[in-house]
matplotlib code that plots the C-alpha trace (Angstrom):
import matplotlib.pyplot as plt

x = [148.3, 148.5, 147.0, 144.9, 145.4, 141.7, 140.2, 142.4, 141.9, 138.0, 137.6, 140.5, 139.4, 135.4, 136.4, 138.4, 135.7, 133.3, 135.4, 136.2, 132.9, 135.0, 135.9, 138.8, 140.4, 142.9, 145.4, 148.0, 150.9, 150.4, 153.5, 152.9, 149.9, 147.9, 144.6, 142.1, 141.2, 138.7, 136.7, 134.5, 132.3, 132.0, 128.9, 129.0, 126.5, 129.0, 131.7, 134.5, 133.4, 133.8, 137.6, 137.3, 139.6, 140.4, 144.3, 145.4, 148.5, 151.4, 152.5, 148.8, 147.4, 148.2, 148.4, 150.5, 153.1, 153.3, 154.2, 156.8, 158.4, 159.0, 160.3, 164.1, 165.7, 166.5, 162.8, 161.7, 164.0, 162.7, 159.1, 160.4, 162.2, 159.0, 156.7, 154.5, 150.6, 149.2, 145.6, 145.0, 147.0, 148.2, 149.5, 153.3, 154.9, 158.5, 161.0, 163.0, 159.6, 158.2, 161.3, 160.7, 157.5, 158.3, 160.9, 158.2, 156.1, 159.0, 159.5, 155.9, 154.4, 151.9, 151.2, 149.0, 147.2, 145.1, 143.5, 146.2, 144.1, 141.1, 139.7, 137.6, 139.3, 141.8, 143.4, 145.9, 147.5, 149.7, 151.9, 150.8, 153.9, 154.2, 156.1, 159.3, 159.0, 158.1, 155.1, 152.2, 149.7, 148.5, 145.1, 143.8, 141.3, 139.6, 136.8, 136.0, 138.5, 135.9, 135.9, 139.8, 141.1, 145.1, 145.0, 143.1, 145.6, 148.1, 145.5, 143.7, 147.2, 148.2, 144.8, 145.4, 149.1, 147.7, 145.1, 148.0, 150.1, 147.3, 146.8, 150.6, 150.5, 147.8, 149.7, 152.7, 154.7, 156.8, 156.8]
y = [-111.4, -108.0, -107.8, -104.7, -103.8, -102.0, -105.5, -107.6, -105.1, -105.2, -108.8, -108.1, -104.5, -105.8, -108.6, -106.2, -103.5, -106.4, -107.9, -104.5, -102.7, -99.5, -97.8, -99.4, -97.5, -98.4, -95.8, -95.1, -92.4, -89.7, -87.4, -85.8, -87.2, -90.3, -90.8, -93.3, -95.5, -97.9, -97.8, -100.6, -99.2, -101.0, -101.9, -99.0, -96.2, -93.5, -93.8, -91.8, -89.7, -90.7, -90.4, -91.8, -89.7, -87.3, -86.4, -86.4, -85.2, -87.7, -86.3, -86.0, -89.5, -92.9, -94.1, -91.2, -92.0, -95.8, -94.0, -91.7, -94.4, -96.7, -94.1, -93.9, -91.6, -88.9, -88.7, -88.8, -86.1, -83.7, -84.1, -83.4, -80.2, -78.8, -76.9, -79.4, -77.9, -77.8, -79.6, -79.8, -79.2, -82.9, -82.8, -83.4, -80.4, -80.7, -82.9, -84.7, -85.6, -87.1, -88.9, -90.8, -91.7, -93.0, -95.1, -96.8, -97.0, -99.3, -101.2, -101.9, -102.5, -100.0, -96.1, -94.7, -91.2, -90.0, -86.4, -85.1, -84.6, -83.9, -83.8, -86.9, -89.2, -92.0, -94.3, -97.2, -98.2, -101.0, -101.4, -103.1, -104.7, -105.3, -108.5, -106.4, -105.4, -102.0, -100.3, -100.0, -99.1, -98.8, -100.2, -97.9, -98.5, -95.1, -94.2, -92.1, -91.7, -92.9, -96.4, -96.3, -95.5, -95.1, -98.5, -100.2, -98.8, -101.5, -104.4, -102.5, -101.8, -105.5, -106.7, -104.1, -105.2, -109.1, -107.7, -105.6, -108.8, -110.9, -108.3, -108.3, -111.8, -111.6, -109.0, -111.4, -110.4, -113.2, -115.5]
z = [-51.8, -50.0, -46.6, -45.6, -42.1, -41.8, -43.0, -40.9, -37.8, -37.8, -36.1, -33.9, -32.9, -32.5, -30.2, -27.8, -27.9, -26.9, -24.2, -22.6, -23.5, -24.6, -27.9, -29.8, -32.7, -35.2, -36.2, -38.7, -38.5, -41.2, -40.7, -37.5, -36.4, -35.8, -37.9, -37.1, -39.7, -38.1, -34.7, -32.7, -30.1, -26.7, -25.1, -22.5, -22.8, -22.3, -24.9, -26.5, -29.6, -33.0, -33.6, -37.4, -40.0, -36.9, -37.0, -33.3, -31.8, -31.4, -27.9, -26.1, -27.2, -26.2, -29.9, -30.8, -28.1, -29.6, -33.0, -31.3, -29.2, -32.5, -34.7, -35.7, -33.1, -35.6, -36.7, -33.0, -31.9, -34.9, -33.5, -29.9, -31.3, -32.2, -29.6, -28.1, -27.5, -24.3, -24.4, -20.8, -17.5, -17.9, -21.2, -21.4, -23.5, -22.4, -24.6, -21.8, -19.7, -23.1, -23.7, -20.5, -21.1, -24.5, -22.9, -20.6, -23.7, -25.1, -21.9, -20.8, -24.7, -24.6, -24.6, -22.2, -21.4, -18.8, -19.5, -21.7, -24.9, -23.5, -19.7, -18.6, -21.4, -20.8, -23.5, -23.9, -27.1, -28.3, -31.8, -34.5, -36.1, -40.2, -41.6, -41.1, -37.5, -38.5, -36.6, -39.2, -36.9, -33.3, -31.8, -28.8, -26.1, -24.8, -22.5, -19.5, -16.7, -14.3, -15.9, -17.5, -14.0, -13.6, -11.5, -14.5, -17.4, -16.8, -17.1, -20.0, -21.7, -21.4, -23.2, -25.8, -26.7, -26.8, -29.2, -31.1, -31.2, -32.8, -35.4, -36.0, -36.5, -38.8, -40.9, -41.4, -38.2, -36.9, -39.8]

ax = plt.figure().add_subplot(projection="3d")
ax.plot(x, y, z, "-o")
ax.set_aspect("equal")
plt.show()
């Protein structure tokens, strides 16, 4: 039986969105971008825009940083050798600084962005592992910076990592 990440992800993402009241996305890696394949809206009146189907840059999004951090080193370095577009004054565009950020993603178990893609937008994301341990997707939580403040990102990142671990388990990881 082949498991479908989007089908298995629906209840996990819905539960996380309901719990946190924020928008939750499930993204997959598509060459040099993250593509959101599923979205669950939270209960908050002010929410992040609809990201379904959008290609988002790896270096300026929480999910993208998760993918970059888990790529094989040679592949990651080829991405970092390219010019990194600046979207806001907070976008990381230098490879050395981004390498440090990617090391932090691995260490803490989640990626985070604070106004790097768009002013007023913050997000956290955690990896979803396939049965073989590879990263097959990223779950992200996004919302306005007045709710997803810098001091809340560790709490939100930890909760997102728990949801990603549950989806990983459903996808056969750890068996």
